[in-house]
DOFIFI-593067 format. One record per residue: x, y, z of N, C-alpha, C in turn; residue number from 1; residue in three letters. Coordinates in pm, whole numbers, plus 50000, padded with zeros to 5 digits. Example, Ala and Ser with C-alpha at 12.3 -4.5 7.8 and 13.67 -1.06 7.14 Angstrom:
     n_x     n_y     n_z    ca_x    ca_y    ca_z     c_x     c_y     c_z     n   res
   51319   49431   50780   51230   49550   50780   51320   49670   50780     1   ALA
   51285   49775   50708   51367   49894   50714   51290   50003   50787     2   SER
! end
This chain:
     n_x     n_y     n_z    ca_x    ca_y    ca_z     c_x     c_y     c_z     n   res
   74253   71887   05339   74392   71845   05332   74402   71706   05272     1   MET
   74509   71689   05216   74529   71561   05152   74569   71457   05254     2   ASN
   74520   71334   05235   74553   71227   05325   74697   71183   05304     3   LYS
   74774   71186   05408   74914   71147   05398   74926   70998   05374     4   SER
   75034   70957   05308   75059   70815   05286   75096   70747   05417     5   ARG
   75051   70623   05432   75086   70547   05552   75223   70485   05531     6   VAL
   75311   70504   05628   75446   70450   05617   75440   70298   05608     7   ASP
   75520   70243   05520   75519   70099   05496   75611   70030   05596     8   ILE
   75554   69943   05673   75633   69868   05770   75690   69743   05705     9   LEU
   75791   69685   05765   75841   69555   05721   75733   69452   05749    10   SER
   75736   69343   05679   75632   69243   05693   75624   69187   05834    11   SER
   75738   69175   05900   75738   69119   06035   75667   69212   06134    12   SER
   75691   69342   06120   75628   69437   06210   75478   69445   06182    13   ILE
   75440   69442   06054   75298   69441   06017   75226   69325   06083    14   CYS
   75287   69207   06075   75227   69088   06132   75212   69102   06283    15   GLN
   75313   69163   06346   75308   69180   06490   75195   69274   06530    16   GLN
   75178   69385   06452   75072   69480   06483   74935   69415   06469    17   VAL
   74913   69344   06356   74785   69278   06332   74758   69173   06439    18   ILE
   74861   69097   06475   74845   68991   06574   74806   69050   06709    19   PHE
   74877   69157   06748   74849   69221   06876   74709   69278   06878    20   THR
   74672   69341   06765   74538   69398   06756   74431   69292   06771    21   GLN
   74452   69177   06708   74353   69071   06710   74332   69014   06850    22   SER
   74444   69002   06926   74436   68937   07057   74399   69031   07170    23   LEU
   74434   69160   07156   74416   69249   07270   74335   69375   07244    24   PHE
   74374   69451   07142   74318   69585   07126   74166   69584   07119    25   CYS
   74111   69496   07037   73967   69493   07023   73900   69432   07145    26   LYS
   73973   69347   07217   73916   69284   07335   73877   69388   07438    27   PHE
   73963   69489   07455   73935   69593   07554   73812   69673   07515    28   THR
   73788   69687   07386   73673   69764   07343   73542   69687   07365    29   GLU
   73545   69554   07357   73425   69476   07385   73406   69461   07535    30   THR
   73516   69465   07610   73507   69452   07755   73442   69574   07818    31   LEU
   73465   69690   07758   73411   69814   07810   73328   69883   07703    32   PHE
   73210   69832   07671   73126   69890   07566   73071   70026   07608    33   PRO
   73010   70093   07513   72965   70230   07534   72816   70234   07566    34   ILE
   72783   70310   07668   72644   70339   07699   72599   70451   07607    35   ASP
   72503   70423   07519   72463   70520   07418   72404   70646   07477    36   SER
   72370   70645   07607   72310   70762   07669   72411   70849   07741    37   LYS
   72537   70809   07743   72638   70883   07815   72764   70895   07732    38   LYS
   72813   71016   07715   72935   71038   07637   73057   70991   07714    39   ASN
   73156   70941   07639   73283   70906   07700   73360   71035   07721    40   ILE
   73390   71066   07842   73457   71192   07874   73595   71198   07809    41   LYS
   73622   71310   07741   73755   71331   07683   73778   71263   07550    42   GLY
   73674   71202   07492   73688   71137   07361   73590   71196   07263    43   ARG
   73631   71203   07135   73542   71250   07031   73453   71137   06983    44   GLY
   73515   71032   06926   73439   70914   06885   73379   70848   07008    45   ALA
   73258   70803   06997   73191   70741   07110   73178   70589   07096    46   GLN
   73233   70535   06990   73232   70391   06973   73334   70356   06865    47   HIS
   73356   70229   06845   73445   70183   06740   73362   70128   06626    48   GLU
   73411   70142   06504   73342   70086   06389   73430   69982   06323    49   VAL
   73369   69900   06240   73441   69790   06179   73551   69839   06085    50   LYS
   73665   69776   06092   73775   69803   06001   73741   69741   05865    51   ASN
   73742   69822   05760   73700   69775   05627   73792   69670   05570    52   ARG
   73915   69658   05624   74012   69563   05572   74008   69428   05645    53   PHE
   73930   69419   05752   73923   69296   05829   73793   69224   05800    54   LEU
   73801   69094   05780   73683   69016   05745   73596   68984   05866    55   SER
   73655   68993   05987   73580   68962   06108   73563   69086   06192    56   GLN
   73456   69089   06270   73429   69201   06359   73401   69149   06499    57   ALA
   73425   69231   06598   73400   69196   06736   73272   69261   06784    58   TYR
   73193   69186   06860   73068   69239   06914   73071   69225   07066    59   VAL
   73007   69318   07138   73009   69314   07284   72937   69192   07340    60   PRO
   72988   69140   07450   72920   69036   07525   72816   69104   07612    61   ASP
   72691   69060   07606   72584   69128   07677   72607   69132   07827    62   GLN
   72676   69029   07881   72704   69029   08025   72785   69151   08065    63   ASP
   72882   69189   07979   72961   69308   08007   72884   69435   07973    64   TYR
   72805   69431   07866   72728   69548   07826   72633   69592   07936    65   ALA
   72580   69495   08012   72487   69526   08119   72552   69603   08233    66   ASP
   72686   69598   08239   72757   69669   08346   72761   69819   08323    67   LEU
   72738   69862   08198   72740   70004   08163   72870   70072   08204    68   ASN
   72981   70006   08174   73111   70063   08209   73152   70164   08103    69   LEU
   73236   70260   08144   73286   70363   08054   73436   70369   08064    70   HIS
   73496   70433   07965   73641   70437   07963   73699   70502   08087    71   GLU
   73633   70610   08137   73690   70677   08252   73685   70588   08377    72   GLU
   73600   70485   08374   73591   70393   08486   73682   70272   08467    73   ASP
   73734   70254   08348   73813   70135   08316   73961   70169   08314    74   SER
   74041   70073   08277   74184   70093   08266   74227   70106   08120    75   GLU
   74132   70134   08033   74162   70153   07892   74214   70295   07873    76   VAL
   74344   70312   07865   74407   70443   07851   74474   70455   07715    77   LYS
   74520   70575   07685   74594   70597   07561   74728   70526   07569    78   THR
   74764   70455   07463   74893   70386   07457   74977   70446   07345    79   THR
   75108   70439   07360   75201   70498   07264   75300   70391   07220    80   TYR
   75313   70373   07091   75399   70268   07035   75496   70327   06935    81   THR
   75624   70298   06951   75724   70347   06857   75719   70265   06729    82   GLU
   75728   70332   06615   75736   70265   06486   75864   70310   06416    83   ILE
   75900   70239   06311   76030   70259   06249   76018   70278   06097    84   PHE
   75965   70394   06055   75949   70420   05912   76084   70442   05845    85   PRO
   76085   70431   05714   76208   70453   05638   76217   70596   05586    86   LYS
   76107   70669   05593   76107   70808   05547   76006   70887   05629    87   SER
   76021   71019   05628   75931   71105   05704   75850   71196   05612    88   ILE
   75898   71216   05489   75831   71307   05397   75730   71235   05309    89   LEU
   75616   71298   05289   75512   71247   05201   75484   71348   05092    90   ASN
   75490   71304   04968   75462   71396   04858   75311   71419   04846    91   GLU
   75272   71545   04840   75131   71582   04830   75097   71606   04683    92   VAL
   75009   71525   04630   74975   71535   04489   74835   71591   04465    93   LYS
   74765   71622   04573   74628   71672   04559   74626   71813   04500    94   SER
   74537   71839   04405   74524   71974   04348   74461   72072   04448    95   PRO
   74406   72020   04559   74343   72105   04660   74442   72159   04762    96   ASP
   74565   72109   04760   74666   72149   04857   74778   72222   04785    97   ILE
   74816   72340   04834   74917   72421   04767   75059   72367   04788    98   LYS
   75086   72309   04903   75221   72262   04932   75249   72128   04865    99   LEU
   75377   72099   04846   75417   71976   04777   75451   71862   04873   100   ASP
   75484   71897   04999   75531   71794   05092   75465   71810   05229   101   TRP
   75450   71697   05298   75401   71700   05435   75481   71600   05517   102   SER
   75479   71617   05649   75543   71520   05738   75463   71512   05866   103   MET
   75455   71392   05920   75378   71366   06041   75461   71284   06139   104   ASN
   75498   71342   06252   75576   71266   06350   75494   71162   06425   105   PRO
   75361   71169   06412   75273   71075   06483   75171   71015   06387   106   TYR
   75116   70901   06425   75002   70839   06358   74894   70824   06463   107   GLN
   74772   70868   06431   74668   70873   06531   74678   71006   06604   108   GLY
   74570   71049   06669   74574   71180   06735   74482   71180   06857   109   CYS
   74541   71213   06970   74467   71213   07096   74373   71332   07111   110   GLU
   74380   71428   07021   74288   71542   07028   74143   71495   07017   111   HIS
   74120   71388   06943   73987   71328   06939   73883   71404   06858   112   GLY
   73924   71482   06759   73827   71554   06675   73737   71452   06605   113   CYS
   73608   71458   06632   73519   71353   06584   73506   71352   06433   114   VAL
   73530   71465   06367   73513   71479   06223   73640   71448   06144   115   TYR
   73751   71417   06211   73883   71412   06147   73888   71315   06028   116   CYS
   73925   71368   05912   73932   71289   05789   74044   71185   05795   117   TYR
   74143   71204   05884   74258   71114   05890   74230   70986   05967   118   ALA
   74114   70975   06027   74083   70857   06109   74097   70727   06030   119   ARG
   74060   70730   05904   74061   70606   05825   74202   70550   05804   120   THR
   74307   70631   05825   74442   70579   05807   74476   70474   05911   121   THR
   74407   70476   06024   74434   70375   06128   74391   70236   06084   122   HIS
   74303   70230   05986   74258   70099   05936   74373   70024   05870   123   GLU
   74471   70097   05814   74584   70033   05751   74675   69964   05853   124   PHE
   74656   69996   05979   74736   69934   06086   74660   69818   06152   125   TRP
   74544   69785   06096   74464   69679   06155   74383   69727   06273   126   GLY
   74370   69858   06289   74297   69916   06400   74173   69988   06350   127   LEU
   74094   70039   06444   73971   70106   06406   73987   70256   06395   128   GLY
   73903   70321   06314   73909   70466   06295   73838   70545   06405   129   PRO
   73773   70475   06495   73700   70543   06603   73788   70567   06724   130   GLY
   73760   70495   06830   73835   70513   06955   73982   70474   06940   131   LEU
   74011   70376   06856   74152   70336   06835   74236   70453   06789   132   ASP
   74181   70533   06697   74257   70646   06641   74297   70745   06750   133   PHE
   74217   70756   06855   74242   70853   06961   74330   70798   07073   134   GLU
   74327   70668   07094   74396   70616   07213   74504   70513   07182   135   ARG
   74533   70490   07056   74645   70404   07018   74732   70485   06923   136   LYS
   74830   70552   06979   74911   70649   06905   75048   70589   06871   137   ILE
   75088   70602   06745   75220   70559   06702   75310   70683   06690   138   PHE
   75435   70670   06727   75525   70784   06715   75655   70743   06645   139   TYR
   75713   70838   06575   75834   70815   06496   75953   70880   06566   140   LYS
   76015   70806   06653   76123   70860   06735   76240   70907   06650   141   LYS
   76257   70845   06535   76370   70880   06446   76331   70985   06342   142   ASN
   76224   71062   06368   76174   71159   06270   76280   71258   06228   143   ALA
   76354   71315   06323   76455   71416   06290   76567   71358   06205   144   ALA
   76611   71236   06237   76716   71171   06158   76669   71146   06015   145   ASP
   76542   71108   06000   76488   71083   05867   76481   71212   05786   146   LEU
   76449   71323   05854   76442   71451   05783   76582   71496   05739   147   LEU
   76681   71477   05824   76819   71510   05784   76861   71426   05663   148   ARG
   76825   71300   05666   76858   71211   05555   76794   71261   05425   149   LYS
   76670   71306   05435   76600   71358   05316   76667   71485   05265   150   ALA
   76705   71574   05355   76768   71700   05315   76909   71677   05259   151   PHE
   76976   71575   05307   77112   71547   05260   77114   71481   05122   152   ASP
   77000   71425   05083   76993   71358   04952   77011   71461   04839   153   ALA
   77090   71428   04741   77115   71520   04629   76988   71551   04551   154   LYS
   76891   71463   04561   76767   71482   04487   76673   71584   04552   155   SER
   76703   71623   04678   76612   71715   04746   76626   71857   04693   156   TRP
   76513   71912   04653   76507   72051   04610   76429   72129   04716   157   LYS
   76486   72236   04771   76422   72309   04880   76277   72342   04850   158   PRO
   76189   72306   04943   76045   72331   04928   75982   72333   05066   159   ALA
   75872   72405   05080   75803   72412   05208   75740   72277   05241   160   ALA
   75748   72243   05368   75694   72116   05416   75584   72145   05518   161   ILE
   75468   72088   05497   75358   72106   05591   75371   72004   05704   162   MET
   75383   72052   05826   75390   71963   05941   75251   71949   05999   163   THR
   75202   71828   06004   75064   71788   06033   74997   71761   05899   164   SER
   74871   71730   05905   74799   71693   05784   74729   71560   05805   165   GLY
   74798   71469   05873   74739   71339   05903   74728   71319   06054   166   ASN
   74773   71416   06128   74770   71413   06274   74811   71551   06321   167   THR
   74785   71587   06445   74828   71717   06495   74967   71702   06556   168   ASP
   75060   71782   06507   75199   71770   06551   75221   71820   06693   169   CYS
   75119   71886   06752   75128   71932   06890   75023   71867   06979   170   TYR
   74988   71741   06947   74897   71670   07035   74966   71644   07169   171   GLN
   74893   71606   07275   74947   71600   07411   75082   71530   07428   172   PRO
   75107   71418   07360   75231   71344   07381   75353   71421   07334   173   ILE
   75335   71522   07249   75448   71603   07202   75516   71676   07317   174   GLU
   75441   71705   07422   75499   71773   07537   75615   71690   07595   175   ARG
   75603   71559   07587   75705   71470   07641   75808   71431   07537   176   LYS
   75764   71392   07417   75855   71337   07317   75931   71445   07238   177   LEU
   75870   71562   07219   75934   71675   07151   75982   71641   07010   178   LYS
   75906   71558   06940   75944   71521   06804   75923   71637   06707   179   LEU
   75815   71711   06724   75792   71826   06638   75902   71929   06657   180   THR
   75941   71951   06780   76049   72046   06806   76178   72001   06737   181   ARG
   76205   71872   06739   76326   71822   06675   76322   71844   06524   182   SER
   76203   71835   06464   76189   71860   06320   76211   72008   06288   183   LEU
   76162   72095   06376   76186   72239   06356   76335   72271   06367   184   LEU
   76404   72204   06457   76548   72226   06472   76622   72188   06344   185   GLU
   76580   72080   06280   76643   72038   06155   76613   72138   06044   186   VAL
   76488   72183   06035   76452   72282   05933   76533   72410   05950   187   CYS
   76554   72451   06074   76634   72570   06100   76781   72546   06064   188   LEU
   76830   72428   06095   76970   72393   06066   76998   72397   05916   189   GLU
   76900   72348   05836   76919   72341   05691   76857   72462   05619   190   TYR
   76793   72549   05695   76726   72665   05635   76621   72622   05532   191   LYS
   76541   72523   05569   76434   72478   05480   76300   72525   05535   192   ASN
   76215   72584   05453   76087   72637   05502   75992   72529   05551   193   PRO
   75911   72566   05649   75820   72471   05711   75691   72542   05752   194   VAL
   75579   72472   05734   75450   72523   05780   75397   72432   05889   195   GLY
   75322   72488   05982   75266   72409   06091   75117   72437   06103   196   LEU
   75038   72330   06115   74894   72342   06136   74863   72272   06268   197   ILE
   74796   72343   06358   74769   72283   06488   74643   72340   06550   198   THR
   74588   72267   06647   74477   72312   06730   74521   72326   06875   199   LYS
   74653   72330   06897   74705   72325   07032   74799   72442   07061   200   ASN
   74778   72508   07173   74861   72621   07213   75000   72580   07258   201   SER
   75026   72451   07261   75159   72403   07298   75267   72457   07204   202   MET
   75227   72503   07088   75323   72558   06992   75401   72675   07053   203   ILE
   75345   72739   07153   75414   72850   07220   75549   72805   07279   204   GLU
   75559   72680   07314   75682   72626   07370   75800   72644   07275   205   ARG
   75773   72638   07145   75879   72645   07044   75896   72784   06986   206   ASP
   75858   72883   07063   75866   73021   07016   76007   73060   06975   207   LEU
   76108   73011   07046   76247   73045   07014   76285   73000   06874   208   ASP
   76247   72878   06836   76278   72826   06703   76196   72898   06595   209   LEU
   76069   72924   06626   75983   72992   06530   76033   73133   06501   210   LEU
   76082   73200   06603   76137   73335   06584   76256   73332   06488   211   GLN
   76345   73236   06508   76463   73226   06422   76424   73192   06278   212   GLU
   76329   73102   06262   76283   73066   06128   76215   73185   06060   213   LEU
   76139   73261   06138   76065   73374   06082   76157   73484   06032   214   ALA
   76275   73497   06092   76369   73601   06049   76406   73586   05902   215   LYS
   76407   73464   05852   76443   73437   05712   76322   73394   05629   216   ASP
   76202   73422   05681   76079   73386   05611   76074   73236   05580   217   ASN
   76098   73157   05684   76103   73012   05669   75988   72940   05741   218   LEU
   75893   73014   05794   75787   72948   05870   75655   73022   05857   219   VAL
   75548   72946   05866   75412   73001   05872   75330   72908   05961   220   LYS
   75254   72966   06052   75171   72889   06145   75024   72907   06108   221   VAL
   74951   72797   06107   74806   72801   06087   74740   72745   06211   222   VAL
   74664   72827   06281   74590   72783   06398   74448   72747   06356   223   MET
   74406   72627   06386   74274   72581   06347   74173   72612   06458   224   SER
   74072   72692   06424   73966   72728   06518   73833   72684   06459   225   ILE
   73765   72596   06527   73640   72541   06476   73518   72604   06542   226   THR
   73535   72649   06667   73422   72709   06738   73472   72797   06852   227   SER
   73398   72903   06879   73424   72988   06996   73337   72945   07114   228   LEU
   73246   72855   07087   73155   72800   07189   73228   72688   07262   229   ASP
   73266   72712   07387   73347   72614   07460   73274   72483   07483   230   GLU
   73144   72488   07502   73068   72365   07522   73071   72279   07396   231   ASP
   73055   72344   07279   73061   72270   07153   73201   72218   07127   232   LEU
   73304   72302   07147   73442   72259   07123   73478   72137   07208   233   ARG
   73436   72138   07333   73472   72028   07424   73409   71896   07382   234   SER
   73302   71902   07307   73239   71780   07256   73291   71742   07118   235   LYS
   73315   71843   07035   73355   71822   06896   73502   71784   06883   236   LEU
   73588   71845   06963   73732   71819   06960   73786   71829   07103   237   GLU
   73756   71729   07185   73769   71738   07331   73907   71767   07387   238   PRO
   74014   71726   07321   74146   71745   07382   74230   71851   07310   239   ARG
   74165   71938   07236   74234   72051   07176   74234   72167   07275   240   THR
   74311   72272   07245   74311   72390   07330   74179   72465   07315   241   SER
   74142   72539   07418   74020   72620   07412   74039   72732   07309   242   THR
   73929   72785   07260   73937   72895   07165   74006   73015   07227   243   ALA
   73982   73039   07355   74046   73151   07425   74197   73136   07420   244   LYS
   74247   73016   07445   74391   72994   07442   74448   73001   07302   245   ASN
   74371   72956   07203   74416   72964   07065   74432   73110   07022   246   LYS
   74336   73193   07060   74344   73335   07026   74461   73401   07097   247   LEU
   74486   73359   07220   74603   73413   07292   74731   73372   07222   248   ARG
   74738   73250   07173   74856   73202   07101   74879   73283   06974   249   THR
   74771   73315   06903   74783   73398   06783   74845   73533   06819   250   ILE
   74799   73592   06927   74852   73720   06971   75002   73711   07001   251   GLU
   75042   73604   07069   75183   73585   07106   75269   73565   06981   252   ILE
   75222   73483   06888   75297   73458   06765   75311   73588   06684   253   LEU
   75201   73660   06671   75204   73782   06591   75294   73887   06655   254   LYS
   75293   73895   06787   75376   73994   06856   75524   73963   06842   255   SER
   75555   73840   06803   75693   73799   06780   75725   73788   06631   256   ASN
   75643   73855   06549   75666   73864   06404   75665   73729   06334   257   ASN
   75585   73638   06385   75570   73507   06322   75440   73506   06242   258   ILE
   75444   73482   06110   75323   73481   06029   75223   73378   06080   259   PRO
   75100   73418   06099   74999   73325   06152   74865   73349   06084   260   VAL
   74803   73242   06043   74670   73245   05984   74578   73157   06066   261   GLU
   74449   73160   06036   74358   73065   06098   74291   72981   05991   262   ILE
   74254   72862   06030   74178   72772   05944   74053   72733   06020   263   LEU
   73938   72764   05965   73815   72714   06025   73793   72577   05966   264   MET
   73848   72479   06035   73851   72345   05978   73796   72238   06073   265   GLY
   73675   72188   06040   73595   72225   05923   73475   72312   05960   266   PRO
   73414   72367   05855   73282   72429   05869   73180   72317   05859   267   VAL
   73092   72308   05958   72989   72204   05962   72854   72273   05955   268   ILE
   72786   72268   05841   72658   72336   05825   72558   72294   05934   269   PRO
   72493   72392   05994   72393   72363   06095   72451   72342   06234   270   GLY
   72585   72339   06244   72647   72317   06375   72737   72433   06414   271   LEU
   72830   72471   06327   72918   72584   06360   72925   72690   06250   272   ASN
   72852   72670   06141   72859   72762   06028   72814   72904   06065   273   SER
   72724   72915   06163   72677   73048   06205   72785   73127   06277   274   HIS
   72895   73060   06318   73002   73126   06392   73106   73192   06300   275   GLU
   73093   73177   06172   73193   73230   06078   73226   73377   06104   276   ILE
   73128   73467   06110   73161   73608   06133   73238   73631   06263   277   PRO
   73192   73568   06371   73255   73588   06502   73397   73534   06506   278   ALA
   73420   73418   06445   73554   73358   06445   73652   73445   06367   279   ILE
   73612   73492   06250   73700   73575   06169   73733   73706   06242   280   ILE
   73633   73768   06301   73657   73894   06372   73749   73873   06491   281   GLU
   73726   73767   06569   73810   73739   06686   73954   73711   06645   282   ALA
   73971   73636   06536   74105   73603   06488   74177   73728   06439   283   ALA
   74104   73813   06368   74163   73937   06317   74205   74027   06432   284   ALA
   74122   74037   06534   74155   74118   06651   74277   74065   06725   285   ASN
   74297   73933   06716   74413   73872   06780   74541   73890   06699   286   ALA
   74525   73929   06571   74642   73955   06488   74661   73860   06371   287   GLY
   74568   73769   06349   74582   73674   06238   74589   73747   06104   288   ALA
   74678   73703   06018   74698   73767   05888   74589   73733   05788   289   ASP
   74535   73612   05799   74440   73565   05697   74356   73453   05756   290   TRP
   74250   73418   05686   74161   73310   05730   74118   73228   05609   291   ALA
   74103   73100   05631   74051   73011   05527   73965   72905   05596   292   SER
   73899   72823   05517   73815   72719   05577   73813   72596   05489   293   TYR
   73773   72486   05548   73746   72363   05474   73605   72317   05511   294   THR
   73536   72261   05414   73403   72209   05440   73415   72067   05498   295   MET
   73329   72034   05591   73333   71901   05650   73309   71796   05542   296   VAL
   73385   71688   05547   73366   71575   05455   73396   71448   05534   297   ARG
   73297   71364   05547   73304   71249   05636   73329   71122   05556   298   LEU
   73454   71107   05510   73487   70995   05423   73488   70862   05498   299   ASN
   73448   70758   05426   73454   70622   05481   73379   70605   05612   300   GLY
   73446   70539   05706   73384   70508   05834   73358   70631   05919   301   ALA
   73418   70744   05884   73400   70866   05964   73254   70910   05959   302   ILE
   73186   70881   05849   73044   70914   05839   72964   70844   05948   303   GLY
   72994   70717   05970   72925   70641   06074   72959   70694   06213   304   GLU
   73087   70727   06233   73132   70779   06363   73063   70911   06395   305   ILE
   73062   71002   06297   73002   71134   06318   72851   71123   06334   306   PHE
   72789   71039   06254   72644   71025   06261   72601   70976   06399   307   GLU
   72674   70879   06452   72641   70828   06586   72665   70937   06691   308   GLN
   72774   71012   06674   72808   71117   06770   72703   71228   06771   309   TRP
   72662   71276   06654   72569   71388   06649   72431   71347   06696   310   VAL
   72392   71224   06672   72262   71177   06720   72262   71162   06872   311   GLU
   72377   71129   06927   72390   71113   07071   72408   71248   07141   312   GLN
   72478   71340   07075   72512   71467   07138   72408   71575   07115   313   THR
   72351   71580   06993   72249   71680   06959   72128   71611   06897   314   PHE
   72058   71529   06974   71947   71450   06918   71835   71535   06859   315   PRO
   71817   71659   06910   71708   71743   06863   71731   71802   06725   316   ASP
   71857   71813   06682   71885   71869   06550   71981   71785   06468   317   ARG
   72000   71662   06506   72095   71574   06437   72062   71558   06289   318   ALA
   71936   71532   06256   71900   71509   06117   71915   71635   06033   319   GLN
   71889   71750   06091   71907   71876   06019   72054   71895   05983   320   LYS
   72143   71868   06079   72287   71881   06055   72332   71783   05948   321   ILE
   72291   71657   05961   72332   71554   05865   72280   71585   05725   322   LEU
   72157   71634   05715   72100   71666   05584   72175   71782   05518   323   ASN
   72216   71881   05597   72290   71993   05539   72431   71950   05497   324   GLN
   72490   71857   05572   72621   71804   05531   72607   71730   05398   325   ILE
   72500   71654   05384   72477   71583   05258   72454   71682   05143   326   ARG
   72386   71791   05174   72355   71889   05069   72481   71953   05012   327   GLU
   72581   71981   05098   72703   72045   05048   72801   71943   04989   328   VAL
   72767   71815   05002   72855   71711   04949   72785   71625   04843   329   ASN
   72695   71685   04770   72632   71615   04660   72543   71501   04700   330   GLY
   72479   71510   04816   72387   71406   04861   72450   71302   04952   331   GLY
   72581   71310   04972   72652   71214   05055   72716   71284   05175   332   LEU
   72757   71205   05274   72828   71263   05387   72972   71293   05351   333   LEU
   73021   71229   05244   73160   71248   05203   73167   71310   05064   334   SER
   73278   71381   05040   73302   71439   04908   73448   71416   04873   335   ASN
   73473   71333   04773   73609   71300   04734   73648   71362   04599   336   THR
   73562   71449   04546   73587   71507   04414   73686   71623   04427   337   ILE
   73801   71608   04362   73903   71712   04366   73848   71841   04307   338   ALA
   73881   71953   04369   73836   72080   04318   73727   72143   04402   339   GLY
   73633   72059   04454   73528   72117   04539   73511   72044   04671   340   ASN
   73597   71945   04699   73581   71871   04824   73615   71955   04946   341   ARG
   73696   72060   04929   73731   72147   05041   73625   72254   05066   342   MET
   73549   72290   04963   73451   72398   04976   73307   72354   04960   343   SER
   73287   72231   04911   73153   72182   04891   73088   72240   04767   344   GLY
   72961   72207   04746   72888   72258   04630   72740   72270   04664   345   LYS
   72667   72342   04580   72525   72364   04606   72498   72497   04675   346   GLY
   72369   72525   04700   72328   72654   04754   72384   72681   04893   347   ASN
   72380   72583   04981   72429   72602   05117   72579   72631   05115   348   VAL
   72652   72559   05031   72796   72581   05021   72826   72721   04967   349   ALA
   72746   72768   04873   72765   72902   04818   72738   73010   04923   350   GLN
   72636   72990   05003   72603   73086   05108   72717   73094   05210   351   ILE
   72771   72978   05247   72883   72973   05342   73005   73043   05283   352   ILE
   73032   73017   05156   73147   73079   05091   73133   73232   05085   353   ASN
   73014   73279   05052   72990   73424   05045   73001   73487   05183   354   GLN
   72948   73420   05283   72954   73471   05420   73099   73481   05467   355   LEU
   73176   73379   05437   73316   73376   05478   73396   73485   05409   356   PHE
   73382   73495   05278   73457   73595   05201   73420   73737   05242   357   ASN
   73292   73761   05270   73245   73893   05308   73312   73940   05436   358   LEU
   73313   73855   05536   73368   73894   05666   73522   73892   05665   359   HIS
   73579   73806   05586   73726   73807   05576   73773   73937   05511   360   ARG
   73707   73981   05406   73746   74106   05341   73720   74226   05431   361   SER
   73625   74213   05523   73594   74322   05615   73701   74338   05722   362   LYS
   73758   74227   05766   73850   74232   05880   73997   74205   05846   363   PHE
   74023   74152   05726   74160   74111   05695   74203   74158   05557   364   MET
   74331   74189   05543   74390   74222   05413   74510   74132   05393   365   THR
   74505   74051   05289   74610   73949   05271   74724   74000   05184   366   TYR
   74843   73983   05234   74964   74013   05158   75051   73887   05158   367   LYS
   75042   73812   05050   75113   73685   05044   75264   73706   05034   368   GLU
   75336   73637   05121   75482   73639   05118   75530   73497   05096   369   THR
   75581   73463   04980   75625   73326   04952   75735   73281   05049   370   PRO
   75737   73152   05076   75844   73097   05158   75979   73122   05090   371   PHE
   76080   73137   05170   76216   73158   05120   76284   73023   05098   372   ASN
   76303   72986   04974   76371   72859   04942   76512   72882   04889   373   THR
   76557   73007   04893   76686   73038   04832   76806   73031   04923   374   GLY
   76786   73000   05052   76901   72997   05145   76925   72858   05203   375   ILE
   76863   72758   05141   76883   72621   05189   77032   72586   05186   376   PHE
   77078   72517   05290   77219   72476   05296   77228   72341   05366   377   LYS
   77332   72269   05331   77359   72141   05396   77479   72161   05489   378   ARG
   77457   72164   05620   77566   72186   05715   77679   72084   05695   379   PRO
   77801   72136   05699   77917   72047   05684   77962   72028   05542   380   GLY
   77885   72083   05445   77925   72069   05305   78045   72158   05276   381   SER
   78111   72135   05166   78228   72213   05129   78197   72361   05112   382   GLN
   78072   72392   05077   78035   72531   05059   78046   72610   05189   383   LEU
   78039   72540   05303   78049   72607   05431   78188   72667   05454   384   GLU
   78289   72622   05377   78425   72670   05395   78447   72807   05334   385   LEU
   78354   72853   05249   78374   72979   05178   78283   73088   05233   386   PHE
! end
């Protein structure tokens, strides 16, 4: 997926964020350093890495490091901060993404997927892509108003909008804030098509809106399933829904005539690539219409985060996993080359692609139905009188 643009804050707010980060946010991370022999419960990243935009870095005080404190023992909890963007829509220009627009009601994601390519966006806020990305969440309370403003603009031409892309729109805080639900309400009001990508069964809450959108072919749901192994999932993406619940959600969506696909995102050679046949079969049995995948790509600081995580979590096969990731990414942990960054390259990537296509053709038959962009309307316009 393409990295969404970071909303531009006013200079005063930027200064406030950087100032707060300098005085407090990093202090808590040095106060409660990580014991390399013990995973932080409920977190994907197991440490923080240096922000590439900051000239100074913080290092732990050995007196505190000797205490071997962990987040679950400390008062370092997830925090939520309201931000005030001027727009909610981001134009997608990547040739690897079919949709033209995306929107993200949140910045940062508490799901804690250790491989998440969006982690580096937190660096633009003066924060770290590791633990900061998971426990310092920004939310756009005015998201629905911004979307109405975009739809009311004469320049808007009806087009499908991908919800998520830089964060999961159904991460835990959505249960309280309901920002994603408010965006769906606006899309239904204006009859504008919308796609949703999530790893969370919370989407079932919005079944009423999804049903109404589906009646006019205005919605498509993509459920991301990375592993059927619950032990692996709990370490790789600790605060996402279990695979069992994701499959149940697919069944519920499909039984209500809501188009649903799965995304194996990402395939990690040597770690979950062997699960491709089982995941596709399970998804097909649950009713998924189609399946696709993305190859893992550990851009920027994410390479360091993942490398530390895999060495700590799977020390016996860490180097094998890292070497295979490098092999599908041209010798590097990251692949930024448009055209093959989603699928990788080389022999291992070809084997994965063949394996995926073989089992998808065995269990699924795809019938593409384009989004309906022909019934878009602006409520309250003069056309409503006729």
